[in-house]
C-alpha atoms as one frame of an Amber mdcrd trajectory, in Angstrom:
protein
 172.557  21.308 -56.741 173.834  23.230 -59.760 177.040  25.233 -60.205 176.581
  28.213 -62.527 179.526  30.118 -64.079 178.473  32.993 -66.282 181.407  33.002
 -68.769 182.241  30.173 -71.167 180.391  26.906 -71.489 182.995  24.091 -71.442
 183.437  23.784 -67.675 183.911  20.695 -65.616 182.672  21.160 -62.040 184.325
  19.964 -58.884 182.197  19.640 -55.715 183.518  19.960 -52.194 182.059  19.215
 -48.760 184.024  21.518 -46.586 187.521  21.244 -48.064 187.079  17.660 -49.196
 186.519  16.918 -52.887 183.387  14.895 -53.347 183.133  14.581 -57.154 183.805
  16.227 -60.509 180.670  16.300 -62.645 178.682  18.800 -64.767 176.070  18.817
 -62.010 175.506  17.260 -58.593 172.451  15.260 -57.623 172.255  13.880 -54.097
 169.654  11.156 -53.778 170.082  10.409 -50.102 170.645  13.207 -47.624 170.539
  11.328 -44.372 174.340  11.330 -43.912 175.407  14.061 -46.350 174.733  17.239
 -44.492 177.467  19.876 -44.623 178.874  22.996 -46.276 178.879  22.569 -50.051
 180.743  24.614 -52.664 181.919  24.204 -56.254 184.629  25.340 -58.698 184.922
  25.097 -62.487 187.894  23.884 -64.634 188.591  23.826 -68.385 191.424  23.025
 -70.816 191.702  26.566 -72.152 192.462  29.724 -70.399 191.380  30.525 -67.850
 191.718  27.004 -66.543 189.930  27.550 -63.169 187.047  29.652 -61.901 186.862
  31.069 -58.419 185.440  28.857 -55.684 181.748  29.451 -54.942 180.504  30.468
 -51.550 179.473  27.733 -49.147 175.867  26.428 -49.373 174.832  24.824 -46.102
 172.797  21.661 -46.402 171.065  20.748 -43.172 169.378  17.382 -42.959 166.675
  16.839 -40.341 165.356  13.521 -39.265 161.591  14.473 -39.422 158.969  15.531
 -42.016 158.303  19.276 -41.706 154.873  20.422 -40.521 152.660  23.362 -41.514
 150.567  25.693 -39.401 147.242  27.023 -40.775 145.672  30.213 -39.418 142.714
  32.407 -40.440 142.183  36.136 -39.997 138.495  35.427 -39.256 136.655  32.331
 -38.171 133.076  33.608 -37.940 132.098  35.652 -40.973 129.000  36.791 -42.862
 128.180  36.100 -46.467 129.860  38.593 -48.745 132.907  38.980 -46.482 136.435
  37.813 -47.339 138.597  35.374 -45.363 142.391  34.997 -45.654 144.076  31.672
 -44.712 147.821  31.595 -44.000 149.982  28.450 -44.150 153.467  28.684 -42.525
 156.324  26.172 -42.848 160.067  26.060 -42.131 162.383  27.169 -44.932 161.272
  28.482 -48.307 160.638  27.712 -51.964 157.428  25.815 -51.208 154.228  25.488
 -53.185 151.100  25.460 -50.993 148.130  23.138 -51.352 144.717  24.010 -49.854
 142.007  21.522 -48.885 138.411  21.710 -47.670 136.272  19.080 -45.907 138.944
  16.309 -46.203 142.734  16.614 -46.239 143.183  13.699 -48.637 140.837  15.183
 -51.223 141.792  17.066 -54.351 143.170  20.490 -53.431 140.726  23.357 -53.694
 143.562  25.425 -55.128 147.371  25.680 -55.241 149.303  28.887 -54.564 152.955
  29.883 -54.751 152.459  32.157 -51.748 151.628  31.126 -48.239 148.166  32.810
 -48.158 144.820  32.056 -49.768 141.932  34.550 -49.759 138.280  33.590 -50.169
 136.385  36.650 -51.457 132.622  37.261 -51.289 132.063  34.047 -49.392 128.734
  32.261 -49.347 127.358  29.812 -46.808 128.585  26.896 -48.945 132.189  28.100
 -48.498 132.064  27.288 -44.792 133.665  24.216 -43.197 137.095  22.856 -42.245
 140.225  23.795 -44.159 143.750  22.221 -44.258 146.995  23.060 -45.960 150.338
  21.464 -46.733 153.407  22.468 -48.738 155.456  20.700 -51.384 158.631  21.281
 -53.385 161.082  19.526 -55.671 160.647  17.005 -58.461 159.370  14.567 -57.541
 157.373  16.682 -55.076 158.300  16.383 -51.458 155.314  17.202 -49.159 155.151
  18.498 -45.642 152.696  17.127 -43.156 149.042  18.375 -43.310 148.226  21.241
 -41.020 145.662  20.981 -38.288 142.196  21.988 -39.544 140.733  25.465 -39.188
 136.947  25.815 -38.954 135.407  28.688 -40.959 131.792  29.467 -39.982 129.821
  31.455 -42.558 126.304  32.673 -41.841 123.910  34.834 -43.787 124.629  38.498
 -43.234 122.082  40.013 -40.802 119.715  42.542 -42.259 119.167  45.999 -40.769
 115.530  47.111 -40.858 114.841  50.812 -40.380 111.422  52.030 -39.241 109.980
  55.397 -38.323 108.226  55.643 -35.008 105.407  56.505 -35.047 105.008  54.990
 -38.487 103.067  57.925 -39.939 102.999  58.471 -43.681 103.294  62.227 -43.254
 105.389  64.131 -40.742 105.048  67.837 -39.986 107.708  70.307 -38.887 108.314
  70.505 -35.129 107.033  66.988 -34.546 109.234  64.389 -32.836 110.546  61.542
 -34.996 112.308  58.404 -33.754 114.100  56.134 -36.210 114.711  52.551 -35.043
 117.286  50.166 -36.507 116.528  46.484 -35.814 119.032  43.770 -36.824 117.221
  40.692 -38.132 119.114  37.393 -38.045 121.983  38.830 -36.036 121.891  36.478
 -33.079 122.616  38.410 -29.910 121.913  42.088 -29.412 125.510  43.253 -28.910
 125.448  45.660 -31.841 126.498  49.212 -32.422 124.805  51.310 -35.102 125.711
  53.646 -37.938 123.266  56.146 -39.404 123.297  57.617 -42.905 121.378  60.449
 -44.533 121.377  60.613 -48.337 124.179  57.957 -48.268 126.401  60.179 -46.090
 127.453  58.849 -42.678 126.315  61.320 -40.017 126.400  59.157 -36.859 129.327
  56.697 -37.026 128.935  55.166 -33.563 125.761  54.743 -31.577 125.210  52.055
 -28.973 121.428  52.452 -29.047 119.181  51.221 -31.861 117.167  54.447 -31.872
 117.941  57.870 -33.270 115.600  60.671 -32.207 115.068  64.047 -33.866 113.052
  66.470 -31.753 111.829  68.704 -33.181 112.226  68.071 -36.897 112.605  70.837
 -39.446 112.568  70.992 -43.218 116.348  70.499 -43.438 115.906  67.095 -41.763
 114.081  65.818 -44.853 115.987  63.128 -46.721 116.625  59.429 -47.323 117.783
  57.592 -44.190 119.518  54.199 -43.815 121.262  52.348 -40.994 123.550  49.349
 -40.435 124.729  47.286 -37.497 128.393  47.019 -36.469 129.860  44.221 -34.346
 133.642  44.306 -34.159 134.853  44.041 -37.740 131.538  42.715 -39.020 128.725
  44.710 -40.605 125.083  43.918 -41.203 123.438  44.601 -44.507 122.473  48.234
 -44.882 118.767  48.800 -44.371 116.401  49.804 -47.100 116.050  53.566 -47.289
 113.253  55.325 -45.438 112.238  58.667 -46.911 111.537  61.349 -44.337 109.332
  63.967 -45.987 108.251  66.948 -43.933 105.350  69.319 -44.419 104.545  72.667
 -42.884 102.485  72.892 -39.708  98.999  71.684 -40.673  95.746  73.542 -40.245
  92.689  71.304 -39.994  89.493  72.074 -41.870  86.287  72.281 -39.853  82.867
  71.717 -41.376  79.467  72.211 -39.728  76.399  70.224 -40.753  73.766  71.511
 -40.940  75.042  75.087 -40.917  71.589  76.666 -40.616  69.864  75.671 -37.430
  66.306  74.665 -36.635  65.299  74.768 -32.957  66.216  71.536 -31.182  68.445
  70.315 -34.014  71.634  68.341 -33.416  74.644  69.617 -35.317  77.777  67.665
 -36.270  81.211  69.284 -36.302  83.753  67.459 -38.495  87.490  68.122 -38.304
  89.877  66.924 -40.994  93.659  67.215 -41.034  95.623  66.235 -44.147  93.954
  63.101 -45.539  97.210  61.138 -45.609  98.059  61.761 -41.944  96.841  59.602
 -39.052  97.038  59.185 -35.285  95.276  62.406 -34.279  93.163  63.268 -31.269
  90.702  66.100 -31.853  89.729  68.961 -29.551  86.740  71.247 -30.028  86.296
  74.906 -29.119  83.716  77.683 -29.134  84.812  81.122 -30.309  84.465  84.072
 -27.941  85.476  87.718 -28.382  89.224  88.197 -28.115  90.469  88.296 -24.525
  94.099  88.556 -23.441  95.165  85.445 -21.546  92.880  83.054 -23.421  94.054
  80.816 -26.280  93.398  82.779 -29.462  93.401  82.405 -33.202  96.527  83.573
 -35.015  94.850  86.768 -36.282  93.415  87.555 -32.820  89.931  87.751 -34.319
  88.635  85.417 -31.593  89.710  83.688 -28.451  88.582  80.103 -27.905  87.086
  78.147 -25.037  87.125  74.359 -24.902  83.725  72.718 -25.177  83.028  71.324
 -21.723  83.092  67.615 -22.586  86.024  67.623 -25.031  88.883  68.862 -22.844
  90.895  65.639 -23.235  90.270  65.327 -26.975  88.626  62.512 -28.879  89.918
  59.985 -31.393  86.812  60.575 -33.493  87.054  63.373 -36.022  83.489  64.503
 -35.380  81.623  66.048 -32.465  77.871  66.383 -31.951  76.204  69.447 -30.455
  72.842  68.327 -29.114  70.910  70.531 -28.882  73.020  73.003 -30.814  71.693
  76.247 -29.304  71.849  79.239 -31.632  74.262  81.242 -33.784  77.908  80.756
 -32.780  81.417  80.109 -34.017  83.486  76.938 -33.592  87.048  75.807 -34.268
  88.916  72.531 -33.904  92.505  71.455 -33.406  94.286  68.097 -33.512  97.269
  66.701 -31.631  99.357  63.537 -31.673 102.620  62.034 -30.448 104.553  62.154
 -27.182 105.189  64.951 -26.400 101.929  66.092 -27.955 102.270  68.010 -31.201
  99.338  70.342 -31.909  98.165  71.596 -35.278  97.072  75.157 -35.843  93.492
  76.023 -34.975  91.104  75.614 -37.873  89.512  78.633 -39.465  86.309  79.393
 -37.529  83.095  77.988 -38.934  79.700  79.247 -37.891  76.404  77.756 -36.968
  73.635  80.167 -37.909  70.093  80.608 -36.696  67.646  82.942 -38.360  65.457
  83.116 -35.236  65.295  86.404 -33.387  67.237  86.447 -30.111  66.190  88.130
 -26.841  69.355  90.247 -26.505  69.700  91.734 -29.994  68.206  91.454 -33.458
  69.688  92.179 -36.844  67.335  94.268 -38.986  67.957  95.041 -42.634  66.485
  97.562 -45.040  65.161  96.865 -47.638  63.691  94.002 -45.606  64.350  91.158
 -48.042  67.032  88.558 -48.589  67.722  89.474 -52.240  69.086  92.818 -53.427
  70.153  94.359 -56.710  73.806  95.136 -57.267  74.843  98.825 -56.949  71.977
  99.583 -54.534  72.256 100.627 -50.902  71.618  98.349 -47.937  71.298  99.177
 -44.225  71.894  96.712 -41.354  71.107  97.549 -37.732  71.952  95.744 -34.483
  68.863  96.513 -32.370  69.654  95.861 -28.705  66.984  94.510 -26.403  68.999
  93.959 -23.244  71.951  95.384 -21.369  74.639  93.875 -23.628  77.177  96.322
 -25.001  79.924  96.390 -27.575  77.938  94.964 -30.474  79.677  94.597 -33.802
  78.378  93.566 -37.194  79.982  90.458 -38.720  79.720  88.958 -42.151  80.905
  85.755 -43.804  81.311  86.045 -47.575  83.341  84.419 -50.339  86.189  86.669
 -49.154  86.074  85.064 -45.695  85.163  86.401 -42.272  85.062  90.177 -41.863
  84.535  92.096 -38.656  82.862  95.438 -38.110  81.392  97.895 -40.575  84.809
  98.850 -41.930  85.504 101.440 -44.605  86.128  98.942 -47.393  82.510  97.801
 -47.324  80.357 100.232 -45.367  79.966 103.206 -43.068  78.471 103.183 -39.585
  76.134 105.588 -37.886  75.185 104.635 -34.351  74.191 100.965 -34.511  73.408
 101.041 -38.248  75.866 100.009 -40.959  75.100 101.348 -44.437  76.492  99.724
 -47.546  76.042 102.492 -50.098  76.965 100.381 -53.120  76.440  96.645 -53.069
  78.529  94.178 -55.074  77.925  90.523 -55.786  80.724  89.721 -53.342  78.628
  91.474 -50.685  76.506  88.296 -50.708  76.895  86.290 -47.516  75.657  85.753
 -43.997  75.410  88.755 -41.660  74.917  88.809 -37.883  75.673  90.850 -34.756
  77.766  89.731 -31.794  78.566  91.391 -28.479  81.732  91.776 -26.447  80.356
  89.219 -24.001  79.868  86.582 -26.698  76.135  86.897 -27.434  74.827  86.543
 -30.986  71.883  87.917 -32.916  69.886  86.147 -35.556  71.747  85.587 -38.825
  70.540  86.783 -42.234  71.608  85.269 -45.553  71.803  88.076 -48.112  72.143
  87.622 -51.876  73.290  90.501 -54.113  72.281  89.788 -57.720  73.886  91.286
 -60.822  70.869  90.367 -62.965  67.637  92.279 -63.584  65.182  90.210 -61.519
  65.085  89.471 -57.786  62.606  87.771 -55.486  61.570  89.680 -52.381  61.188
  87.053 -49.643  61.134  87.048 -45.798  64.357  87.726 -43.937  63.337  85.857
 -40.777  61.825  82.387 -40.323  58.031  82.140 -40.514  55.752  80.371 -38.092
  53.068  77.976 -39.241  49.868  79.921 -39.887  51.638  83.110 -40.936  50.582
  84.798 -44.164  53.394  85.718 -46.548  53.571  87.507 -49.897  56.484  86.943
 -52.287  57.120  89.563 -54.976  59.074  89.452 -58.237  60.910  92.733 -58.896
  62.545  94.209 -61.993  65.587  96.447 -61.591  64.260  99.519 -63.429  60.686
  99.596 -62.127  59.224  99.810 -58.657  56.141  97.798 -59.546  55.920  94.037
 -59.758  56.396  92.218 -63.053  54.434  89.378 -64.539  56.239  86.190 -63.551
  56.089  82.482 -62.784  56.923  81.230 -59.290  58.898  78.063 -58.499  59.455
  76.081 -55.324  62.409  73.678 -55.224  62.678  73.993 -59.009  59.030  73.064
 -59.652  56.554  75.552 -61.169  53.827  76.269 -58.612  52.184  79.388 -60.025
  52.378  80.909 -63.480  51.402  84.121 -65.230  50.902  85.986 -61.964  50.937
  89.797 -61.696  54.326  89.555 -59.965  53.385  88.384 -56.499  52.306  85.223
 -54.760  50.564  85.057 -51.403  50.432  82.035 -49.111  47.646  82.894 -46.681
  48.660  80.376 -43.996  52.063  78.751 -44.352  52.778  75.233 -43.123  55.961
  73.214 -42.770  55.402  71.811 -46.247  55.827  75.330 -47.669  59.454  75.452
 -46.521  61.957  75.355 -49.396  63.776  77.258 -52.129  61.747  79.849 -54.053
  62.450  81.851 -57.194  60.562  83.772 -59.842  61.007  83.927 -63.597  59.943
  86.402 -66.220  59.886  85.235 -69.820  61.356  88.464 -71.191  63.337  89.844
 -68.230  65.107  86.846 -66.701  64.870  84.997 -63.410  65.851  85.627 -59.811
  68.255  83.588 -57.653  66.740  81.086 -55.245  66.040  82.029 -51.632  65.290
  79.651 -48.784  62.095  80.229 -46.806  62.063  78.704 -43.329  58.823  77.718
 -41.567  58.882  76.963 -37.849  56.403  74.652 -36.124  55.376  76.333 -32.860
  55.556  74.245 -29.678  52.255  72.874 -28.449  48.915  73.371 -30.102  48.497
  76.625 -31.950  45.230  77.793 -33.432  45.765  79.337 -36.851  43.128  81.197
 -38.830  43.537  81.201 -42.577  42.831  84.256 -44.670  39.725  82.728 -46.393
  38.269  81.796 -43.014  38.985  85.285 -41.708  37.314  86.929 -44.709  34.229
  84.735 -44.298  33.918  85.803 -40.691  34.352  89.420 -41.554  31.743  89.166
 -44.294  29.206  88.002 -41.758  30.164  90.513 -39.075  30.883  93.682 -41.042
  30.654  94.077 -44.829  31.872  97.650 -44.472  35.076  96.517 -42.675  35.736
  93.926 -45.395  35.524  96.548 -48.129  37.980  98.747 -46.192  40.515  95.890
 -45.935  40.295  95.125 -49.673  40.950  98.780 -50.525  43.945  98.868 -48.149
  45.505  95.765 -49.750  45.162  97.321 -53.221  46.813 100.488 -51.956  49.760
  98.523 -50.496  50.270  96.676 -53.752  50.310  99.923 -55.645  53.136 101.104
 -53.350  55.135  97.897 -53.971  55.131  96.594 -50.378  56.085  92.921 -50.874
  57.545  90.083 -48.827  55.043  90.999 -46.138  54.540  88.594 -43.266  51.517
  88.508 -40.978  51.035  86.173 -38.078  47.600  84.702 -37.296  47.424  87.023
 -34.330  48.081  89.972 -36.644  45.214  88.806 -38.824  42.672  88.615 -36.040
């Protein structure tokens, strides 16, 4: 014990226990306390004035007959890596220094603190184990007893894993999205969940591991994360999942082949965005617009499900076998639960050039190629009781209905295009209000000076056909070479080429070329093989027979052919029956 008097330095100190003088010394050291408990105070004296200080206040000295103990507590006993843990060591009285131990109490202290608490920050698994404490004071140090141990259990922090369900790479507006937060390494399942969007907490308490958005919109796009919460413990935050939304998709339908031969099978292929998956595909035939039926967005057609595709297919293709004749088709895709449907595709058409029993499309001039700035007439010639026929065309500008003012004028059943443009090129056909179709005609409008006059309709084996090469400014034929599938087949002709009896091998792309005037586009010539056995008579064989039977008749025919050529009648087709 020490007696401090602030003024002067030459004091002699007197020590009292109660009112009894114990000693007079500069300081008081008590080496044995067992029988010296009591109320201590001191006073100072000196030879000069003032001779005495005031008496100090009493300082109680209490002597116990046991070594004091310490109590160790922890604010957490089960923690995750990265957390902090605070240990507290309590002891009677004050002025202690605290010693902290791990694994063994008689080991070197982990650390020493002047305060009664010790915090372990950003703990790792290696920081786990048993901890002790004790306190000490004085010189030499007097120690308390060791505390009882406290067990600190440190485990790796569980990891939150966020997934999108279904796990599609591309999500479209109005679909249903479920985000699932799974806690890996978290032991039991007694977790609550927090959800973040773009690092902002938007769902602070959720007892279920799933968060559903139905339907989703563009404003739901963003970066999503989640974490698990259990009491005062948190899992690691999940890696971010980017939710990117696109507008409602429209699949693309393709038809192969698009021009039909009798008995052919045709494949419809439907493709949604290439990066999206999980679709089921449905297939439809177009019909004239009818209220009450599913319809395309522009009401150009209603649609009817193909009979064997009502439930949809996982395959993105559908086979029509046999395909039938000219008609329009669309597709649509759906996925998810509830089912999310795309838009209908734009209609695609399967075309047949064969004449139909109900109506035929006739054109004038009767050829597939036409000069730009000329007139062209198209007529829907009815053969049955069908009504409400309209002319349709499919050009680079898309599908157009009716003989409307921006491309033609109509008189009765005939549409007249008074001035053709290159964008008038396309496929033309007629269709009725009851869904019947005519033959289709592929028309090419050429801005150049040379065209090839070729048949509009398919030929039948044995037919005779004449192809003519025409120059814009003259009505007569021009001297030209003829090509089939890019190969020269006849050169230096007077502007026309006759095949007296066509066969399937004559089918292909034809064009003509003039050395000084240019060349025509290519046109496809179709040759049909008639069912069963058909007797065909070639032109040379016919002429030989006529020569034997009637020389006079033969001379008349030759003169008639010359007259027709003089008038420029080309692209003529004669069947074997016509020739007999």
